[in-house]
N, C-alpha and C positions, 0 to 999 in steps of 0.2 A: 822420239815419241812424239805423235802427231796429238793435237786438241781442236775439236769443232765444236760448234752449236750456236744456238742464237736464244736471245731474250727479248720480251716484249715489256717496255717501259709505259707507263700510264702517264706519259706528259711531250711535248712537241718536241721533236728533232733537236732544234734551235737549245733548248733547255738540256737535252741530255747531252748533246754536243760539249757545251759549256762545262758543264761536270765533270764531263772527261778530261777536260784540259786544267781543272782547277787541283793543284796538288794539295790543296788543304781538305777537300772533299775525298780525294783518293787516299790520303794519309787514314782519314776517319773511316775509310769502308773495307780497307784492306786488311787482311786478320793478320796480326804480328808484325805490322807495318810500326817503326820506331822513328823513323824520320824520312821526308818526302820534300823536295825543292825542285822548283823549276828553274834551270839556269841555262840560258844560250839556248834554247830551243829543245834541250833534254831534260828529264825527270833524274835527280838524283838523289839516293837514299838509302836506307838502311831496314831490313827487314827478318824478323825471327821466324825460321821453317822448322817444323817438325814433321816428319815423314817415318812412320813407325817407330823403330827405334833410335833412329839418327834427328838431330836436332842441331841448329847453330844458326847464328846470325849472318847473313849477306848483306855485302855492301854491293853498290852496281849503279850502273845507270841505264837509262832507258830514252835511246835516240827515236825520234818523231820524224819519220820522213813520208814523203808522198800524200801529204797532207793536200786533199780535197774538200775544205769545207764548207758545208758541214754534213758531207758525205761519208768521206772514206779516208783512212789513214795507215799508216805501217809503223809498228814498235818493232825496233832492234834491241833485244835486251841482253846485259853482260853482268852477270852477278857473281862475285866470287866470297868464299868465306873457310872456314875450318874444316867446314863437313864438304867441301866441292866446290864445284862451279856449276852454272845454268848459263846457256847460251840458247837465245830463242828469236824467232821472227813472227812477228803476230799481224794478221791483218784485219782489221775492225771496221764494218760498215754499218751505216746507219739510213734508213728509209722511213718515211711517213707510213703508217700502218692504221688508217681510220682516223682518230683522235689521239692515237698514240704513236709510239716509235718501236719499230722492229729493229735490233741489231742482231747481226751476224759476225761472228768471228771464227777464225782458223789459224793454228799456230802449228809451227815445227820447233821442239826443243831437245836439244841435246844437253846430259847432265853428265857429271864427271865425279869421281873422288868418293869419299864414303856414301855421300848421296846416291850413287848408282848401285851402291852394293846392296841396297833394298828390293832391288827388283823392279822391272819396268811396270808389272800390275799395281804394285802398292804405289808406288809414283804416280800412275794414271788416274787411281782412285783418289789419292789424296789432292792430287792439282785439281780434280774436278769438284771435289769438296770446297775446296780454297776458291775456286771462281764462283761456283755456286753462292757461296756466303758473299762474297765480296760484291755480286752482280745484286743478290738482294739489298743488301747497304745500301747500295748506289741508287737502285728505285725508290728505297724509301727518304732517303736524301733528295731526290730529285722532286718528288711528289711533294714536300715540305717548302724546297724552295719554291715549285710553280703554284703553291698555294701563297705564298708570301709574296711573289710577284702580283699575283691576282688581286690581292687583297690591295698592295700600294695601286695598282692601276685602277682597282675601281673608287680608292680615296682620291685620286688625282682629279678622277672624270666628276666626283661630287665636288671636290674643289673648284674646279673648273666651270660647273653647272652652278654654283651658289652666286657669283658675281654676275652670269649672266641672267640668272633669274632676277636678282636685284636691279641690274639694268632694264630690264622689261619692265619692273614694276614703277621705275622712276621713270620711265617714258609714258606709262600710261596714266600716271599722275600729274605730269606735266601737261598732257593732252586734256586730262580733266579740268586743269586749274584754266587753261587756254579756253575751252568751252564755257566755263563758267564765266570767266571775263566776258568773252563775247557776248552771252547769254545776258548779263548785268548790263552792257553797254547797248545791247540791242534795247533793253526794256526800258534802259532812260531815254535812248532816242524815240520810242513809241510815245512814252508819255510827256516828252518835249513836245512832240507832234502835235499831240491831242491838246495839251494845254493852247499851244500858239492857235489851233483850229478853235477852239471853245472860246478864246479871247477875242478871234476875229467875229465870230457869231454874235459875241454881246455887242460889239462896237457897230455892227449893221443893225 
């Protein structure tokens, strides 16, 4: 069975890439995922799958290969359960698309056991529905994360700007005080010179 498609995320490439490699994010958006961990460069977990009349829990691993961060990587999937087995190789590619990210994916999968008995058409339709739901959930998660990062960056900018503003105020205040002292000194000097000149005139 072959599967290919594309999806556009309203987020930068780096944000999408980071989400794709975060097991907590993937576990939250994958339908039926019960556990997912990243161990020694691969994902290990369990997922419940229902395709037509056949359902079951699959335990498996996903090896991550040919990683070209943050543009491309390959997943080699090996899952097994009471309902059969799934083996697949998928390539995921990311590229900037305006202010968003375009994902392209293509996969070649093989299923066996009870799962294969439901027929390729039903497997294909169910797989596409699962992928669509997972990508929609990932998109929502990525947008939430992007908004949170933006808010943190804005707060950091404000916190950085406030000390600079305070330093500028202090410098202006010091300049004003210096000018005020210079003005007072100049005034006293002028008054002293005038007094001396007046005294000299009286003596003459």
